[in-house]
C-alpha positions in Angstrom: 33.5 1.7 29.6 32.2 4.8 29.1 29.4 3.4 27.3 28.1 -0.1 26.3 29.1 -1.2 22.4 26.2 -0.3 20.2 24.9 -2.5 17.0 26.7 0.1 14.7 29.8 0.3 16.8 30.3 -3.6 16.3 29.8 -3.1 12.7 32.4 -0.2 12.5 34.9 -2.9 14.5 34.3 -5.6 11.8 35.2 -3.2 9.3 38.6 -1.8 10.6 39.7 -1.6 14.3 40.5 1.7 13.9 37.2 3.2 12.8 35.5 1.6 15.7 38.1 3.0 18.5 38.1 6.5 16.9 34.0 5.9 16.5 34.1 5.3 20.5 36.7 7.5 21.7 37.1 10.4 19.5 33.8 10.9 17.9 34.5 14.8 17.5 36.7 13.8 14.6 33.8 12.5 12.5 33.2 13.7 9.3 30.1 16.0 8.5 27.4 13.8 7.9 26.2 14.5 4.2 22.9 16.0 3.2 22.3 13.0 1.3 23.1 10.6 4.0 21.0 12.2 6.4 18.0 12.1 3.9 18.6 8.0 3.7 18.3 7.8 7.4 15.7 9.8 7.9 13.9 6.9 5.5 15.2 4.1 7.0 13.5 5.7 10.3 10.5 6.9 9.0 9.7 3.2 7.1 10.6 1.6 10.9 7.8 3.8 12.3 5.5 2.9 9.2 6.1 -0.6 10.0 5.1 -0.3 13.7 1.3 -1.1 12.4 1.9 -4.8 11.5 2.2 -5.4 15.7 -0.2 -1.9 16.7 -1.0 -0.7 19.8 2.7 -1.5 21.0 4.9 1.0 23.4 7.7 2.9 22.3 10.4 3.0 24.8 12.0 6.0 23.2 9.1 8.2 23.3 9.1 11.3 26.1 12.3 10.0 27.4 15.8 11.8 26.7 18.5 9.9 24.6 19.1 7.9 27.9 20.1 4.7 26.6 20.3 3.0 30.3 16.5 4.4 30.7 15.7 2.8 27.5 16.8 -0.9 28.6 15.2 -0.3 32.0 12.0 0.6 30.3 12.1 -2.1 28.4 12.5 -4.8 31.3 9.5 -2.9 33.1 7.6 -3.4 29.8 8.6 -7.0 29.6 7.9 -8.2 33.3 4.5 -6.3 33.1 3.3 -8.4 30.4 3.2 -5.9 27.6 3.0 -7.8 24.6 4.5 -5.4 21.6 7.5 -3.2 22.4 8.9 -1.1 19.8 12.5 0.5 20.5 13.1 -2.4 22.7 16.3 -1.9 24.3 19.0 -3.9 25.8 22.3 -4.0 27.4 24.6 -7.5 28.3 27.8 -7.6 28.7 28.6 -4.0 27.9 26.9 -4.7 24.6 24.0 -2.3 23.5 21.3 -3.5 21.0 17.7 -1.2 20.1 15.4 -3.7 17.7 13.0 -2.0 16.1 10.0 -4.2 17.1 9.7 -7.2 19.7 6.4 -8.9 19.9 5.4 -11.8 22.0 3.1 -14.6 20.6 2.0 -17.6 22.9 4.6 -16.6 25.5 7.5 -16.4 23.1 9.3 -13.4 21.8 10.0 -12.5 18.1 12.4 -9.8 17.3 11.8 -7.7 13.7 14.2 -5.4 12.6 13.2 -3.1 9.9 15.2 -2.3 6.7 13.8 0.2 4.0 15.6 -2.2 0.8 14.2 -4.8 -1.1 16.7 -6.9 -1.0 18.5 -8.5 2.5 22.7 -7.7 2.2 25.7 -9.4 4.3 25.4 -6.6 6.3 21.9 -6.7 7.0 22.0 -10.1 8.5 25.4 -9.7 10.4 23.6 -6.6 12.4 20.1 -9.0 13.2 22.4 -12.0 14.5 24.4 -9.3 16.4 21.4 -8.1 18.1 20.4 -11.7 18.4 23.5 -12.7 20.3 22.6 -9.6 22.8 19.4 -10.3 23.3 19.0 -14.0 23.6 21.5 -13.5 26.5 18.8 -11.1 28.1 15.6 -12.4 27.3 15.6 -16.5 27.1 12.5 -17.3 25.5 13.4 -15.0 22.4 12.4 -17.4 19.6 12.6 -16.1 16.1 14.4 -12.8 14.6 13.4 -11.5 11.3 14.4 -8.5 8.8 11.5 -7.0 7.5 11.7 -5.6 3.7 10.0 -4.2 1.3 8.6 -6.4 -1.0 9.6 -5.7 -4.7 6.0 -7.5 -6.4 3.9 -5.4 -3.9 1.9 -3.0 -5.9 -0.7 -0.4 -4.4 -4.3 -1.2 -5.0 -6.4 1.7 -3.8 -4.9 1.8 0.1 -1.4 0.4 1.3 -2.1 -3.2 2.3 0.6 -3.7 5.4 0.8 -7.2 5.2 2.0 -7.7 2.1 3.9 -4.6 1.5 6.4 -6.2 4.0 8.3 -9.1 3.5 9.3 -11.4 6.4 12.5 -13.4 6.4 14.3 -15.3 9.2 17.8 -15.0 10.1 17.8 -17.0 13.2 19.6 -20.1 11.9 22.5 -17.7 11.1 22.3 -16.2 14.5 22.3 -19.7 16.3 25.2 -21.0 14.1 27.4 -17.9 14.9 26.9 -17.6 18.8 30.8 -18.3 19.3 31.7 -15.6 16.7 30.6 -13.0 18.2 31.8 -13.6 21.4 34.9 -13.8 20.2 34.9 -10.4 18.4 33.5 -8.7 20.6 36.0 -9.7 23.2 38.7 -8.7 20.5 36.8 -5.0 20.3 36.4 -4.7 23.6 40.3 -5.3 24.1 40.9 -2.6 21.1 39.1 0.0 23.8 41.0 -1.1 26.6 44.5 -0.8 25.0 43.6 2.8 25.0 45.7 3.8 22.1 44.6 3.9 18.7 45.2 1.2 16.4 47.7 1.7 14.0 46.0 0.3 10.4 46.9 1.6 7.5 44.0 2.8 4.6 42.9 0.3 2.5 40.0 -1.2 0.5 38.7 -1.7 4.2 37.9 1.8 4.5 34.7 1.8 2.1 33.3 -1.9 2.9 30.6 -2.6 4.0 30.3 1.2 4.5 32.6 4.2 4.0 34.3 5.1 6.8 33.1 8.3 9.1 36.7 9.1 9.5 38.2 9.9 6.2 39.4 13.4 7.0 41.4 12.1 9.6 42.7 9.1 8.0 43.2 10.0 4.5 44.7 13.3 5.1 48.0 12.7 3.9 46.7 11.6 0.4 44.9 15.2 -0.1 47.0 16.3 -3.1 44.9 17.1 -5.9 47.0 14.6 -7.9 46.6 11.7 -5.9 46.4 8.6 -6.8 43.3 8.3 -5.6 42.0 10.9 -8.4 42.8 8.5 -10.9 39.1 7.3 -11.8 37.9 4.0 -13.6 40.9 2.2 -11.5 39.5 -0.8 -9.0 39.9 0.0 -5.4 42.6 -3.2 -4.8 44.5 -1.8 -7.9 44.7 1.7 -6.5 46.1 0.4 -3.0 48.7 -2.0 -4.8 49.6 1.3 -6.4 49.8 3.1 -2.9 51.4 0.5 -0.8 54.1 0.5 -3.7 55.0 4.0 -2.8 53.5 5.8 -5.7 51.4 8.4 -3.9 50.6 10.5 -6.7 49.4 10.3 -10.7 53.3 12.1 -11.4 55.3 9.0 -9.4 53.4 6.8 -12.3 56.3 5.3 -14.7 55.9 6.0 -18.4 56.1 2.8 -19.1 54.3 0.0 -17.2 53.7 -3.4 -16.9 50.3 -3.2 -15.0 47.7 -4.2 -18.1 45.1 -1.9 -16.2 47.3 1.2 -16.4 47.9 0.5 -20.0 44.3 1.0 -20.7 43.2 4.2 -22.8 40.7 5.8 -20.3 43.6 5.8 -17.6 46.4 6.9 -20.2 44.7 9.3 -21.0 44.1 10.7 -17.6 47.7 10.3 -16.4 48.6 12.2 -19.7 46.6 15.2 -19.1 47.7 15.7 -15.4 51.4 15.0 -16.3 50.7 17.7 -19.1 47.8 19.7 -17.0 46.3 20.3 -20.3 42.7 18.7 -21.2 43.3 15.6 -23.4 40.9 15.3 -26.4 40.4 13.0 -29.3 40.4 15.7 -32.6 39.2 12.8 -34.8 37.0 10.9 -32.3 34.9 13.9 -31.4 34.7 14.8 -34.9 33.0 12.0 -35.5 30.7 12.1 -32.7 29.6 15.6 -33.1 29.1 14.8 -36.7 26.3 12.4 -35.4 24.4 15.8 -34.1 21.4 16.7 -36.5 20.6 20.5 -36.0 17.8 21.5 -34.3 19.0 20.3 -31.3 18.1 20.8 -27.6 19.2 19.4 -23.9 16.7 17.1 -21.7 17.5 16.4 -18.3 14.2 14.3 -15.8 14.2 14.1 -12.2 12.5 11.2 -10.7 10.7 10.4 -7.4 11.2 6.8 -5.9 9.3 6.9 -2.8 9.8 3.4 -0.5 6.3 3.3 0.1 4.0 3.3 -3.5 2.5 6.9 -3.1 0.4 6.0 -6.5 -2.2 3.3 -7.5 -0.3 0.3 -9.7 3.2 1.9 -8.5 6.0 -0.4 -6.7 8.2 0.6 -3.8 11.1 2.3 -4.9 9.5 2.9 -8.4 11.0 5.4 -10.7 7.9 8.3 -10.9 9.2 11.0 -13.3 8.1 14.5 -11.6 10.3 17.3 -14.1 12.1 17.5 -17.0 14.1 20.6 -18.3 15.0 21.4 -21.5 17.4 24.1 -23.1 18.0 24.6 -26.9 19.2 28.0 -28.6 16.7 30.7 -30.6 19.1 32.9 -32.3 22.0 32.3 -30.4 20.3 32.7 -26.7 19.8 29.8 -24.8 15.7 29.2 -24.1 14.6 27.2 -21.3 11.1 25.0 -20.8 10.7 22.8 -17.7 7.4 21.0 -16.7 6.9 20.0 -13.0 4.0 17.6 -12.1 2.5 18.3 -9.0 2.9 15.6 -6.1 -1.0 15.2 -5.3 -1.9 13.6 -8.4 -0.2 10.8 -10.5 -0.2 12.4 -13.8 2.5 11.1 -15.8 0.5 10.7 -18.8 0.4 14.5 -19.0 4.3 14.6 -18.3 5.2 12.0 -21.1 2.5 13.7 -23.6 4.3 17.0 -22.7 7.5 15.7 -23.3 6.5 14.6 -26.7 5.1 17.2 -27.8 7.8 19.7 -26.7 10.8 17.6 -28.2 9.5 16.7 -31.1 10.4 19.4 -33.6 13.9 18.8 -33.1 16.5 16.2 -34.8 18.4 15.8 -31.9 18.1 15.2 -28.1 21.1 15.6 -25.7 21.4 14.0 -23.0 24.3 13.3 -20.7 24.6 9.6 -19.1 20.9 9.2 -20.2 20.5 5.7 -18.8 17.9 7.0 -16.4 16.1 8.9 -18.8 16.1 6.0 -20.7 14.7 3.5 -18.2 12.0 6.3 -17.7 10.9 6.5 -21.0 10.9 2.3 -21.2 8.5 2.5 -18.4 6.4 4.8 -19.9 6.0 3.0 -23.2 4.9 -0.2 -20.8 2.6 2.1 -18.9 0.6 3.8 -21.9 1.5 1.1 -24.8 -0.4 3.7 -27.0 2.4 5.9 -27.0 4.6 3.5 -27.6 5.7 4.4 -31.0 6.3 8.1 -30.3 8.4 7.4 -27.5 10.7 4.9 -30.0 11.3 8.2 -32.4 11.9 10.3 -29.0 14.7 7.2 -28.0 16.3 7.1 -31.3 17.0 11.3 -31.2 18.6 10.9 -28.0 22.7 11.3 -28.2 24.4 10.9 -25.1 26.9 13.5 -24.4 28.9 11.7 -21.7 30.2 9.5 -24.5 33.1 11.2 -25.0 33.8 11.3 -21.8 33.4 7.4 -21.1 35.3 6.4 -24.1 38.2 8.7 -22.9 38.1 10.9 -25.8 37.8 13.9 -23.8 39.4 14.3 -20.3 40.8 17.8 -17.9 43.2 16.9 -15.0 40.5 19.2 -12.8 38.0 16.5 -13.2 40.3 14.4 -10.9 38.7 11.0 -12.1 35.3 12.2 -11.7 33.4 11.5 -14.9 30.0 13.3 -13.9 28.2 16.7 -15.4 29.3 18.5 -11.9 32.8 17.8 -12.5 32.8 19.0 -15.8 30.3 22.3 -15.8 33.3 24.4 -13.9 35.4 23.6 -16.5 33.7 25.3 -19.7 31.9 28.2 -17.5 32.8 29.1 -14.0 29.5 30.5 -13.4 28.1 26.9 -13.5 28.3 26.2 -10.1 25.8 23.3 -8.5 27.2 24.2 -4.8 25.3 27.5 -5.4 22.1 25.7 -5.5 20.2 24.7 -2.4 19.8 21.2 -4.4 22.7 19.4 -5.2 21.7 16.0 -6.7 19.4 14.0 -7.7 18.3 12.3 -4.0 18.5 15.7 -2.6 16.2 16.6 -5.6 13.8 13.2 -5.0 13.6 14.0 -0.9 12.4 17.6 -1.6 10.1 16.7 -3.8 8.6 14.2 -1.3 8.5 16.7 1.4 5.7 18.2 -0.5 3.2 15.6 0.5 3.2 16.5 3.6 1.3 19.8 3.7 3.2 23.0 2.9 2.6 26.6 2.8 1.7 27.8 -0.6 5.0 30.0 -0.4 6.9 27.2 0.8 5.7 24.6 -1.7 6.4 27.4 -4.8 9.9 27.8 -3.5 10.8 23.7 -3.3 9.2 23.7 -6.9 11.8 26.6 -8.0 14.8 25.1 -6.6 14.2 22.0 -8.4 13.3 23.2 -11.7 16.6 25.5 -11.2 18.9 22.5 -10.0 17.2 20.1 -13.2 17.9 23.4 -15.6 21.6 23.6 -14.8 21.4 19.9 -15.5 19.8 20.5 -19.1 22.4 23.9 -19.4 25.7 22.3 -18.8 24.7 19.4 -20.9 23.9 22.0 -24.0 27.2 23.8 -23.2 29.1 20.9 -23.0 28.3 19.6 -26.3 28.8 23.2 -27.9 32.2 23.6 -25.8 33.4 20.1 -27.5 32.2 21.1 -31.1 34.1 24.4 -30.7 37.3 22.2 -30.4 36.6 21.0 -34.0 
């Protein structure tokens, strides 16, 4: 075997043996890792490093070493044999299986393993991960007596400085691990046998391509579904329903029967998409759009808010992953010309009160505040009302002015075939104006916006900080601009 089976590879084998085989034998076929995924992985690594402070003065076997897992395992064994009590990135290889555990700590001559997760809750996959690690380590380290998952404590509130002991929540999975020894023996045998066959398993695409994680090889396995009117571009249908159609040899939306017995396909939001694709024209329910537009009272503006959700609480009184608003942009028309205003909160201070006061002041002269998918903005406003109860009435007034421009799309009163089952603002932008191109921006999503803002907490030059601020504002302003222009686009139709 060219290399041992890691925890990541094993989880892939659980998901799909074809995924596992490609990952091990043809890694060059993997899809490019999105910037969002890279940032999420980085956050996980950062939290793992931070959690080492729970057991200080340990030795990291991966420091000053090339990414050589055999050397990591050798060094781990040497540290254990020499009497070391705390090891970071402890590496074990047994029976061609490889695991690297975040923290290995010795208490009373017994070893306890800790795996750190940048999450508030434990998932079934996390438990299976940890059980696999236990299975491998126990065969190398007989006096391993416990295995714990460390997650961030949702009840923790920062008080002046981080208290790492209460920031993390410890959960033992030892009972599950012990009970499932035979399961891992069987499953790892299956994975090894798959590699020994020397050929890619013949496994069709299915719902397993997305559970528990999206497959790394969609570009290879799904290349025959790339038709722009593929059945998989039908939004608001469950994966099992889509695959039921696909497996019945209905590959494109055009192949769907005009009349069918499928109750899901007969729903309005699905029928509108089918009609749009078959006729290749946008679908507009004039009567409903007219009713929607009639609720809008001039003067109007559009508003978009960006939030930061740091895993480690940054400001006193905040919790892990709490939404911290740091930027809002608003757009309105002045004598037919778009005017923009943006407020950016420096990261150094928790100046949410100034943020709130500014947003209330700038929006008070408007009768309607347009948003696209208002759920985030309303959540932020509700949290600010809890934090600053004296402003609750003013916040309620603002909330009553909000009109969600996503409503016509969500209710299937507007749809364009170019949306391809995607109902986000980014899918609508090029339809109303080809110059509205999120892909041309340095920051293209809320996730990248969060991490770009977080990067300001690390020392930057004045020019670097200014550039990041400008990039964030451009992204937020485009969201607000497209929201306003989409409303005018709809209004022009009626």
